[in-house]
N, C-alpha and C positions, 0 to 999 in steps of 0.2 A: 368396630364393622369387622378387623379383619381377625380377632377372638370369637364373635358374631359367627363366622365364616366357619371359623377353626370346628368350634364345639359343633355345631351342625353337622360338621363332614362327619366327626365321629359319632355321632346321633346315628345319622344315616349308614354308614360301614354298623354299628349293631342293631340294625332295627333289620327286621322280616325279609324288605323289600333290598337288602341291600346285596341279598342272595344272588338277585334277578343280574343284576348288573354284572355283564362284562367286566368279564379281567381286563381291555382296555381300557374304560373307565375309569375302573377303579384306579388302572393306575398312572392316565389324564392327573385324577382328582389329585392322587401324593403328587406329580411333580408339578403341581400348581401351586399347593402346599411351599414344597419345596425352592419354589422359585420365587415365593413373597418374600420365604426368608432370606434368599442367595440378592435381593435387591438390592443396588447399594447409594446409599443414600449421595442423593446432589452436593455438591460441596463447590462453591464460586471457585471463580482461578485467581488464584493467591497474587496480587499484582506488583510487579514487580520494575522500577526506573531503569530504564536503559541509557546510558553514556551516548553523545555523540563522539560516533567512529573519525577518532583521528589518525588513518593509521593510513589513507592516503591522502597523503594534504594536496590541498586544490592548483592548480597549475593555471596563474596569473594571466587570461587574455593582455595580449597587447593591443595595449590604449593607444591611442590618439595623439598628437603634439597637443597640449594643453592651449586652452583657445587665448590669446594674450588681451586684457582693457583695455581699451583704447589711450588712455595713462601709458599703460606699459609703451606701445604702440610708439606712443610719442616720444617717450624716452631714448627708444632703442634709434630713434631713424634718427634725435638730436646728437644721440652718439657719435653719427659717421659726419657729423660736421664739422672742417676743420677748423682751430681756433683762428684765423685770419681768414676767414670768407673772400671768396672775390664776389660782385656782385651777383653776378651769375648763378652763386651757388648758394647766394642770402636769398638769392629771388624762389630758388629751387624748394628753399627750404618751407618761408614764405608758405608756397601754394602747398609742400606735403600738412603743417599743420595746419590748414584749409579744411583741405579733405580728411582731416584725422576729426577738429570740429562736427563736420558733417556728419558721418560715421558717429559719433558719440552718439548727436540729435537723431539719429535714423535711430537707434538702438533703445533709445529713451521713450521715444516714437511707439515702439514695436513694442517696446513691455509693457505700454500704460494700453495699448488693444490688446492687448494678452488678457490681463487683468479684468476687462470689462469682457472680455468673450467670455469667461470664466469666473467668473463672480463669487459662484457656489457650491465651487471643487471640494469635497473634505478632505483633509487630510491625512493621507494614511504614514500609521506608522513605517519607518523605513523595516529592511527586513534584520534578521539577525545578523551577526558581522560575519563577512561570509558564508552567509548559508545561502540554501537556494534562493528564485528570485523571481516573482508573479510576471506570467506571459498572459496573453490575449488565449481568450479557448479561440479550440477549431470549432470551425462550423460543421455540422451533422453533425453531432456527438447524441449516444443512447444509455438509458442507465448502465452502469458496470463496468467487466473487466474483460479487457481481451486476453485469454489465459492460451497458453503453447505446454505444450504435456511434451518435454526431450528425454531420448534417451535416459537409462537412467544410470548415472555417476555417482564416485562420493562425493566428490570437489565442488557435484552445483554445477558443473560447467555447461552454458546456450549460446554454444557459441557453432556448435551446429545448423544444421536445417530443423525444425521438428514434426516432431511424428503428426499433429493436430491441433487445429487453430478453432478457436471457436467463443462467441461471447459469453457470460455468464452474468447473473447479475449477484452483488457480496451475495454471499452466505459461507458460512462454514462447511470448507471441503474436507474430506477425507481423503485418504490414500486409495478409496474404490472409484474415486474423479477416473476417467479413464479406462480402467478395468471394462475388460467381455464379458457381457451377464450371463450367467449361468445359467442355464431352461434347467429342469427337474428331468431326471431321467437321461438328462445330454452323458454318457460312455467317453465321451472323447474326453474329457476331464480326469481330474484321478477322484479317490472319494471323499480324500479331505476336501479338497477342493467342492468338492457338491457339500459338502454339509455345509461346508461353511456360506455358500455362495459368492466365492469370491476367487479370484485365483492373486497368485505370489508377482502377479508383475507390477514394477514402481516405474513412476517416471522422478522428472524431476522440470515442478511445476512452475513456470513463469507466469507471475498479474503483471500487467501492462495497465494504468487507465489516467483519468486526471484530478485530480481533486481538485476540486471548483470552491477558494473561500469567497463567500459572501460579504461579511462583516468582519475585519482586520480586529487578530490579539491575540491569547496567549493558545495554545491549540497541543493536545495530546495527542499520538499520534500510538494507538494502540492493535497490540496482533497476540489474540487469543491461541497457543500453544500448546499441544498434545505432540508428543514422539513416541509413548505408549510402549510398556513391558519395559523402564529401564532404558529401552532404547537411545541412539542417541541420531540428531538431526542438525541441518545446514537452513538458515534466515539471512537474507538478506535483503535491507530494504534503500531503497534509492529513492530522490525526492529534489523533483526542478534538475534531474542529470547527477547528481551528486549524492554519493552513498552516508546516510547518517546512519548506516545498525549492520553491520555481519560477524555472524558468529558463528564456529564450525565444529561440527562433532560436542555438539553439547546436549546435554539430555534436561529438559524440559518437561514439568510435568504439572498440567491443569495451573499452567504460567500465564497472567496477563502481561506483555511486555510492555512498556509505553515510553514513548519519550518525547519531551514539551520542546516547542518549537513557538515561536513568535511567527507569526504570519502576516503578512499585508492580505488586501484585496486580491483577489486574480486567482487563474490557474496553476497550478502544478502537476509538470510528469510525477506521476508515482509507479514504483517498480515495486514487487518483491519477489522474490526467486523461494522456491521452498525445497527442501527435499531430505530424504533417507540417511545419514553420511556411511551405513551398512547399510549389507544385503544378507548377513550372515546369522540366522540365527533360528531356535529350537521353530517356533511358530510365526508367523508372519499375520498380526490383526489387522489389516485395512485399518478399520472404523474407530480404533485405536489413534490412528497417527491422523492431525486435525487442524491445523490454520483459521483462524478466524478474525478478518481485518476491521478493527472499530475506532472509534473517533471519540472523544470527547471535546467541547467544544469552551469557551470561556463561562464561566459562570455554570457550567451545570454537571450532578455531580457524580455521574455515573458513565462510563461508558457505554456507546450508543452503536445502530448504526448507523450506513450513511444513506442521508436520504435521498432521492431521485434524482439532484441536479445536482449532486456534492460530490458524487464519486461517478463518473462518466468516463465511452472510450469514445472513439472516433468510427461512425457505422460503415464499413463495406459490405457490397451488396454483396462481394464473393463471401465472406466468412458466415461460419452459419450462426444459429442464436441457440442457446441452451445448452443441455445434456448432448457427448459426442455419444453415445448408444441408447 
């Protein structure tokens, strides 16, 4: 098809009617041919598995004292009975033994009633040892992320107040997200900015949502990353309040980073932080910088986008929905 168009174009250029075409039309035709030759062939991102982040050890929570079984309580109670008890002490020990027996019978009855109330409750596999724990999904959820834009810094720090906050469905986001649109002929922007249609604004992007797992199993969380033109960027991933991945000042070009996780059914807080790690370069091309979060479920051959109820965020009427501009 392309060869036929090329031949027809050259034939048109040599025909008598070609002289009737303006120079602008001839230039546009030639530019179209050059543009067709310069089209970059699509290449699927190269998959790269990343290990769990162990740089931040988990802080164990303070656990309550273990609950003793009735037999253990009975054993400890008898430890305090003297070797030659008086009649009063013997009567007290007998009454304690009777109380413990009643407690044991009540516990057995309670266990039996709970089994009758939930006879068909499916057993879910335990979460990965030391990994994120499933929670109950909050109410009033909508599909997508809550995205916060922070003033750019090379560390990806998000401790300050965000510049803008909005809700957006999951998609491939580029570094254009949050930039002011440039209208043709707007002289307030430089000639280079008007030519490329974007500014040199840069942000730290923070994506917050809930990963809602319906079926337990082995899942792979994927992040298609492009830092662009050999530049370096930062990416942090947190699941269930735990940092599972963190790379700083790394160059990723057309990579699908992913991490495998054994997840039980339930909801997990999911958070991503993404930004360029430097802002000094010859030419900033925001379209070449992108992040696309994806997922691959059990027995699924390819990474895919999240379902409408698989990645959600809590709805807040004060937060706008859609692109910020």
